[in-house]
C-alpha positions as a printed Julia matrix, in Angstrom:
190×3 Matrix{Float64}:
   0.0    0.0     0.0
   2.84   2.4     0.82
   4.45   1.74   -2.57
   1.15   2.52   -4.3
   0.8    5.79   -2.38
   4.34   6.75   -3.41
   3.55   6.01   -7.05
   0.41   8.14   -6.92
   2.41  11.0    -5.42
   5.05  10.69   -8.13
   2.6   10.28  -11.0
  -0.61  12.23  -10.35
  -3.76  10.76  -11.8
  -4.22  11.73  -15.43
  -7.84  12.59  -14.85
  -7.26  15.21  -12.13
  -9.77  17.99  -12.54
  -8.9   21.52  -13.52
  -9.73  24.5   -11.32
 -12.55  25.54  -13.67
 -14.09  22.07  -13.54
 -13.98  21.91   -9.74
 -15.35  25.43   -9.4
 -18.19  24.71  -11.86
 -19.09  21.47  -10.07
 -19.25  23.13   -6.61
 -19.6   26.93   -6.96
 -20.75  27.23   -3.33
 -17.26  26.2    -2.17
 -15.59  29.21   -3.85
 -15.68  32.96   -3.3
 -17.44  34.48   -6.31
 -15.12  37.51   -6.37
 -11.69  36.06   -5.62
 -12.1   32.44   -6.72
 -10.51  31.28   -3.44
 -11.75  28.02   -1.98
 -13.76  29.07    1.11
 -14.94  25.7     2.43
 -13.72  22.12    2.69
 -10.03  22.97    2.5
  -8.99  19.3     2.65
 -10.31  18.0    -0.67
  -9.13  17.13   -4.16
  -7.1   20.0    -5.54
  -6.92  20.93   -9.22
  -4.04  20.13  -11.52
  -3.72  23.81  -12.42
  -3.65  27.27  -10.89
  -4.35  30.58  -12.66
  -1.26  32.54  -13.8
   1.0   34.08  -12.8
   1.21  31.25  -10.25
   2.82  28.08  -11.59
   2.13  24.51  -10.41
   5.24  22.4    -9.74
   5.99  18.81   -8.74
   8.51  17.69   -6.11
  11.44  17.6    -8.52
  10.78  21.15   -9.75
  10.13  22.33   -6.18
  13.54  20.99   -5.18
  15.19  22.81   -8.11
  13.42  26.07   -7.28
  14.47  25.85   -3.64
  18.07  25.09   -4.63
  18.03  28.26   -6.74
  17.09  30.35   -3.68
  13.3   30.35   -3.55
  11.58  30.82   -0.22
   9.53  27.85    1.0
   6.27  28.97    2.62
   4.36  26.29    4.52
   0.71  27.26    5.04
  -0.63  24.17    6.82
  -3.39  25.13    9.23
  -2.83  25.29   12.96
  -4.18  22.7    15.37
  -7.04  24.88   16.55
  -7.15  27.25   13.56
  -6.5   30.1    15.96
  -3.51  31.86   17.5
  -3.32  32.88   21.16
  -4.55  36.48   21.29
  -2.4   37.24   24.34
   1.01  36.35   22.91
   0.4   35.55   19.22
   1.64  31.97   19.5
   0.03  29.09   17.64
  -0.99  25.98   19.61
   0.85  23.0    18.16
  -0.24  19.51   19.23
   2.43  17.64   17.28
   5.66  18.94   15.77
   5.38  19.98   12.11
   7.95  18.49    9.76
   8.37  20.66    6.71
  10.64  21.32    3.76
  14.18  22.33    4.79
  14.4   26.04    5.52
  10.64  26.59    5.27
   8.77  29.35    7.04
   5.43  28.24    8.52
   2.63  30.8     8.23
  -0.45  28.93    9.5
  -3.94  29.76    8.28
  -2.94  32.27    5.55
  -4.45  29.94    2.96
  -8.01  30.19    4.22
 -10.55  31.37    1.65
 -11.09  34.62    3.52
  -8.83  36.24    6.07
  -9.49  38.6     8.93
  -7.7   41.94    8.71
  -5.18  40.7    11.3
  -4.42  37.56    9.29
  -4.18  39.52    6.01
  -1.62  41.84    7.66
   0.19  38.81    9.13
   0.53  37.37    5.63
   1.51  40.67    3.98
   3.98  41.66    6.71
   5.71  38.28    6.76
   6.05  38.14    2.96
   7.41  41.69    2.99
   9.98  40.75    5.64
  10.93  37.4     4.08
  11.46  38.91    0.63
  12.98  42.2     1.8
  10.27  43.85   -0.29
  11.38  42.11   -3.49
   8.13  41.19   -5.25
  10.14  39.24   -7.87
  11.56  36.87   -5.22
  10.62  33.25   -5.9
   8.02  31.94   -3.46
   7.05  28.27   -3.18
   3.74  27.7    -1.39
   2.83  24.27   -0.07
   0.92  22.39    2.58
   0.04  18.69    2.25
  -1.54  16.78   -0.6
  -5.18  17.6    -1.26
  -5.19  20.86    0.65
  -6.51  24.05   -0.9
  -4.72  26.3     1.58
  -1.51  26.37   -0.47
  -3.51  27.03   -3.66
  -5.29  29.96   -2.0
  -2.07  31.34   -0.48
  -0.26  31.22   -3.83
  -3.14  33.04   -5.5
  -3.3   35.58   -2.67
   0.45  36.3    -2.98
   0.1   36.72   -6.75
  -2.8   39.15   -6.22
  -0.47  41.15   -3.93
   1.95  41.64   -6.82
   4.43  38.81   -6.27
   5.44  37.66   -9.74
   7.42  34.45   -9.11
   4.84  32.33   -7.29
   4.98  28.53   -7.36
   2.37  26.12   -6.03
   3.62  22.74   -4.86
   0.36  20.78   -4.95
   1.56  17.62   -3.17
   3.41  19.52   -0.43
   5.22  17.57    2.25
   3.51  14.34    1.11
   5.04  14.64   -2.36
   8.39  15.63   -0.86
   8.61  12.52    1.32
   7.44  10.31   -1.56
  10.81  11.14   -3.18
  12.63  10.34    0.09
  13.61  13.99    0.5
  14.26  15.13    4.08
  11.9   17.12    6.26
  12.86  19.35    9.19
  10.95  20.54   12.26
   9.49  24.01   11.86
   7.73  26.33   14.3
   4.87  28.59   13.24
   5.64  32.31   13.03
   3.74  34.08   15.83
   1.18  36.74   15.06
   2.15  40.25   16.15
  -0.49  41.13   18.74
   1.05  44.46   19.88
């Protein structure tokens, strides 16, 4: 069974739906204005993403990271909420992520509060030193729309080199690539 799962991760199903097909089949799951997935974040993801974002597989993700791209992990937090007193994120189990990744939980939700929008914007600004042409690789786990949404959100903010790693950490480990522990970046509550 493990070997089959690895093969599926390496060779996605040929009949994976496109974004347009998934949106047409379930329009109630998408924001009519932004196109972001607003419900059922853990579900089949499309094979594509609207430009300028570019979908990549594990091999291409590895190449992009080796060329200096920033890895942005957007997996949701355990309770989908940060501590409002200190900005920390409750973590039940350690998160293993791509080497050198920055974990920005919850920024891939279909709609963000003003605080979370600023959290996303401020962290991207800091990570890129304001360089909107810096390569950004967004990921989560396989079949999670949060990385798709986050990539689209970054592109809408003017970032021009946005990559979406659809299989995320699942696709990474299917190629026996290493993962490292990562802590979520706290929210600035001052």
